[in-house]
N, C-alpha and C positions, 0 to 999 in steps of 0.2 A: 336510209333512203326514203322509207315511207314517212318518217317524221318531216323530212324536208319537203316531200310532196304535199303533205297536208298543210304545212305552213304556207307554201306558195299558193295552194288552192284557196285558202282562207284569205290571203292577201288579194288574190285576183277577184274573189267574190266581193270583198269590201270595196275594191276599186271600181268594179262595175256598178255597185249600188250607189256609190258616190257620184259617178258620172251620170247615171240615170236620174238621180235627184237633181243634179245641176241642169240636165236637159229639161226635166219637168218644170223647174222653176223658170227657165227661159221661155218655155212654151206658155206658161201662165202669164208671164210678162207680155208676150207677144199677143195673147188674147185680150189682155186688158188695154195695152197700148199698141195698136196696130202699126204705128210708125216705128216702134222698136227703139225708143229713145232710152229705155231703162236697161237694155240688154248689156251694154258695155259696162254700166255702173254695177250691175249685179255680178258680172264676171269679175270685175276688179275687186269687189268686196269679198268674193269667195276665196280668192287666192292671195 
């Protein structure tokens, strides 16, 4: 049970890190391009 818990926690942490990195890149795009024309392209390129 503890092994399953550690694996799930590692997966959760990596998912949170990935989401925060995506959010930061979107924020950088919004700061550089206030009209936000690159946000959709950045999201499409990530997934």
